[in-house]
GUMIDREN-741390 format. One line per field, with one value per residue: x, y negated, z negated of N, C-alpha, C, CB in turn; residue in one letter; residue number from 0. Coordinates in Angstrom, 1 decimal. Each point is the difference from the previous one (the first is absolute). Last residue first. Glycine has a CB too. Layout:
% GUMIDREN-741390
n.x c(X  ...)
n.y c(Y  ...)
n.z c(Z  ...)
ca.x c(X  ...)
ca.y c(Y  ...)
ca.z c(Z  ...)
c.x c(X  ...)
c.y c(Y  ...)
c.z c(Z  ...)
cb.x c(X  ...)
cb.y c(Y  ...)
cb.z c(Z  ...)
residuo c(A  ...)
num c(NUM  ...)
END
This chain:
% GUMIDREN-741390
n.x c(-24.3  -1.0  1.2  4.7  1.4  -2.1  1.7  4.2  -0.1  -1.9  3.1  2.1  -1.9  1.2  4.2  0.6  -2.0  3.3  3.0  -1.8  -0.8  4.6  1.5  -2.9  2.3  4.8  -1.5  -2.6  3.2  3.3  -4.3  -0.8  5.0  1.6  -3.2  2.5  4.9  -0.6  -1.0  3.9  -2.5  1.8  -1.4  -5.3  1.6  3.3  -4.9  -2.3  3.4  1.0  -4.2  -0.3  3.3)
n.y c(7.6  1.5  -5.0  0.3  2.7  -1.7  -4.3  2.3  1.9  -4.5  -1.5  3.1  -0.2  -3.9  1.1  2.5  -3.2  -3.1  3.7  1.0  -5.1  -1.5  3.8  -0.9  -4.9  2.5  3.6  -3.7  -2.1  3.9  -0.4  -5.8  -0.8  3.8  -2.1  -3.1  1.9  0.6  -5.1  -2.7  -4.0  0.8  -2.4  1.9  4.3  -0.1  -2.1  3.7  2.9  -2.2  -0.3  4.1  1.5)
n.z c(-19.8  5.4  -0.6  -1.6  3.6  3.7  -1.9  -0.4  4.0  0.9  -2.5  2.0  3.9  -0.8  -1.7  4.7  2.7  -2.0  0.9  4.6  1.2  -2.1  3.3  3.4  -1.6  -0.2  4.4  0.9  -2.6  0.8  4.4  -0.2  -2.6  3.4  3.5  -1.2  -0.3  3.9  2.1  -3.3  -1.8  -4.3  -3.1  0.5  1.4  -3.2  -2.7  1.3  0.2  -5.3  -1.2  3.0  -2.8)
ca.x c(0.2  -0.8  -1.2  -0.8  0.2  -0.6  -1.2  -0.6  0.1  -0.7  -0.7  0.4  -0.6  -1.3  -0.6  -0.1  -0.8  -1.0  0.0  0.0  -1.6  -1.0  0.8  -1.1  -1.5  0.0  0.7  -1.1  -1.1  0.5  0.1  -1.8  -1.1  0.6  -0.3  -1.8  -0.3  -0.3  -1.4  0.5  -0.9  0.3  1.5  -0.2  -0.8  0.9  0.9  -0.7  -0.1  1.2  -0.1  -0.2  0.7)
ca.y c(0.2  0.8  0.2  -0.3  0.6  0.9  -0.3  -0.7  1.3  0.7  -0.6  0.1  0.8  -0.2  -0.4  0.7  1.0  -0.7  -0.3  1.3  0.7  -0.5  0.2  1.5  -0.5  -0.7  1.0  0.7  -0.9  0.4  2.0  0.6  -0.7  0.7  1.0  -0.4  -0.2  1.3  0.2  1.0  -0.5  0.7  -0.6  -1.3  -0.4  -0.3  -0.7  -0.8  0.0  0.0  -1.5  -0.8  0.3)
ca.z c(-1.8  -0.5  0.0  -0.7  -1.4  0.2  0.0  -1.0  -0.9  0.6  -0.5  -1.2  -0.2  0.0  -1.5  -1.4  0.3  -0.4  -1.5  -0.8  0.3  -1.3  -1.4  -0.2  -0.3  -1.6  -0.6  0.4  -0.2  -1.5  -0.6  0.4  -1.3  -1.2  -0.4  -0.2  -1.0  -1.1  -0.2  0.9  1.2  0.9  0.3  0.0  1.0  1.0  0.2  0.3  1.7  0.8  -0.4  0.7  1.6)
c.x c(-1.6  0.6  -0.5  -1.2  -0.9  0.0  -1.0  -1.3  -0.2  0.4  -1.2  -1.2  -0.1  -0.7  -1.1  -0.7  0.3  -1.5  -1.2  -0.3  -0.1  -1.6  -0.9  0.6  -0.5  -1.9  -0.7  -0.1  -1.0  -1.9  0.0  -0.1  -1.3  -1.1  0.1  -0.7  -1.0  -0.3  -0.1  -1.7  -0.1  -0.7  0.0  1.3  -0.4  -1.2  1.2  1.0  -0.7  -0.4  2.0  0.2  -1.5)
c.y c(0.4  0.4  1.6  0.2  -0.3  0.3  1.3  0.0  0.3  1.4  0.5  -0.4  0.8  1.6  -0.2  -0.4  0.7  1.3  -0.4  -0.5  1.3  0.5  -0.5  0.2  1.4  -0.1  -0.7  1.7  1.5  -1.2  -0.1  1.5  0.5  -0.7  0.9  1.0  -0.6  -0.3  1.8  1.0  1.9  -0.1  0.6  -0.9  -1.6  -0.1  0.4  -1.7  -1.2  -0.3  -0.4  -1.3  -0.7)
c.z c(-0.6  -1.7  0.0  0.3  -1.1  -1.3  -0.1  -0.6  -1.8  -0.9  0.1  -1.0  -1.6  -0.6  -0.1  -1.5  -0.9  0.3  -0.4  -1.2  -0.9  0.1  -1.1  -1.2  0.0  0.2  -1.7  -0.8  0.0  -0.9  -1.5  -0.8  0.0  -1.3  -1.0  -0.4  -0.7  -1.0  -1.2  -0.8  0.2  1.2  1.4  0.4  0.5  1.5  0.8  0.5  0.1  1.3  1.0  0.0  0.9)
cb.x c(2.3  -0.7  0.1  1.4  2.0  0.4  0.9  1.4  1.6  -0.2  1.5  2.5  0.6  0.2  1.5  1.9  -0.2  1.5  2.1  1.6  0.0  1.5  2.4  -0.5  -0.2  3.0  2.5  0.2  0.8  4.4  1.9  -0.3  0.9  3.0  0.0  -0.2  1.7  1.3  -0.7  4.0  1.1  0.8  1.4  -1.7  -0.7  2.7  -1.0  -1.9  -0.1  1.1  -2.2  -0.9  1.9)
cb.y c(-2.2  0.9  -2.3  -1.1  0.0  0.5  -2.0  -0.9  0.2  -1.5  -1.5  -0.3  -0.2  -2.0  -0.8  0.7  -0.1  -2.9  -0.6  1.5  -0.7  -2.3  -0.5  1.3  -2.6  -2.0  0.7  -1.5  -2.9  0.2  1.3  -1.1  -2.2  0.2  -0.6  -1.4  0.2  1.4  -1.7  -0.4  -3.3  1.0  -0.2  0.5  2.2  1.5  -0.7  1.7  2.5  1.5  0.2  1.5  3.2)
cb.z c(-0.3  2.9  1.0  -0.5  0.5  2.2  1.0  0.9  2.0  2.4  0.1  0.8  2.6  2.3  -0.5  1.2  2.0  0.6  0.0  1.2  2.7  -0.2  1.0  2.5  1.2  -0.5  2.2  2.6  1.3  0.5  2.1  3.1  0.2  1.0  1.6  1.7  0.7  0.7  3.3  0.5  1.3  -1.5  -2.5  -1.8  -0.8  -1.4  -1.9  -1.8  0.7  -1.4  -3.5  0.2  -0.4)
residuo c(S  S  S  D  E  L  E  M  M  A  F  D  D  H  E  G  A  Q  A  V  G  Q  E  L  A  G  M  Q  D  M  E  K  Y  L  M  F  S  E  V  D  G  T  L  T  F  Y  K  W  S  F  D  R  M)
num c(52  51  50  49  48  47  46  45  44  43  42  41  40  39  38  37  36  35  34  33  32  31  30  29  28  27  26  25  24  23  22  21  20  19  18  17  16  15  14  13  12  11  10  9  8  7  6  5  4  3  2  1  0)
END
């Protein structure tokens, strides 16, 4: 969907399709940040488990 909205914007210059592209881009960045934060939490838990042994 993100690629489609960018392609549509480049072909037509439609501002709403650009706004959709930016919104999708921000949502993707947020999801990626959440996934990375989850990975970091898992690593911290592994360190805690190792140190308590």
